[in-house]
C-alpha positions in Angstrom: 124.8 103.9 96.7 122.3 103.4 93.9 120.3 101.1 96.1 119.9 103.9 98.8 119.1 106.4 96.0 116.4 104.2 94.6 115.0 103.6 98.1 114.8 107.4 98.7 113.2 107.9 95.3 110.5 105.3 96.1 110.0 106.9 99.6 109.6 110.4 97.9 107.0 109.0 95.5 105.0 107.4 98.4 105.2 110.6 100.4 104.1 112.6 97.4 101.1 110.3 96.8 100.0 110.6 100.5 100.5 114.3 100.5 98.6 114.6 97.2 95.6 112.6 98.6 95.4 114.3 102.0 93.9 117.6 100.9 91.3 115.8 98.9 90.3 113.7 101.9 90.1 116.9 104.0 88.0 118.6 101.3 85.6 115.6 101.2 85.2 115.6 104.9 84.5 119.4 105.0 81.9 118.9 102.2 80.3 116.1 104.1 80.0 118.3 107.2 78.1 120.9 105.1 75.4 118.3 104.1 75.1 116.6 107.5 76.1 113.1 106.3 75.1 110.1 108.4 77.8 109.7 111.1 77.2 105.9 111.1 78.1 105.5 107.4 81.3 103.6 107.1 82.7 106.0 104.5 82.1 109.0 106.8 83.6 107.2 109.7 86.7 106.3 107.7 87.1 109.9 106.5 86.8 111.1 110.1 89.3 108.6 111.4 91.8 109.4 108.7 91.6 113.2 108.8 90.9 113.9 112.5 94.5 113.5 113.7 95.7 116.1 111.3 92.9 118.5 111.9 93.0 118.0 115.7 96.7 119.0 115.7 95.8 122.3 114.1 92.8 122.9 116.3 95.0 122.8 119.3 96.7 126.0 118.1 93.9 127.7 116.2 90.6 128.3 118.0 87.5 128.7 115.8 87.2 132.2 114.4 83.6 133.4 114.8 82.5 129.8 114.9 84.3 128.9 111.7 86.9 126.1 111.9 89.9 127.2 109.9 92.0 124.1 110.7 91.2 122.4 107.3 92.4 125.5 105.4 95.6 125.7 107.4 96.1 121.9 107.2 95.9 122.0 103.4 98.3 124.9 103.2 100.8 123.1 105.4 100.4 119.9 103.4 101.0 121.8 100.1 104.1 123.3 101.6 105.3 119.9 102.8 104.6 118.3 99.4 106.6 121.1 97.7 109.5 121.2 100.1 109.8 117.6 101.4 109.3 115.7 98.2 111.6 117.9 96.3 114.3 117.6 99.0 114.0 113.8 98.9 114.3 113.7 95.2 117.3 116.0 95.2 119.0 114.0 97.9 118.4 110.8 96.0 119.9 112.2 92.8 123.0 113.5 94.6 123.6 110.0 96.0 123.9 108.6 92.5 
């Protein structure tokens, strides 16, 4: 069972890394929208392609409030919750399998 436990620990670490990076990418995208970055810049296009699926999911349920898009805020809160809950649960599961 230690092999499965090690696999779940590795999976938890990868999920933690992705969920740690996601709010930073969303923040950078929001900051770039404030300064009107060049939409043809490869970095801007990469950030939009990476973050748009997450933000579009929340935009379906949350309309803009007074022209203000709250989807990045809600997405970051949900990501922080997932990081706290999911990663901890995976680590606990892995340690119980040992």
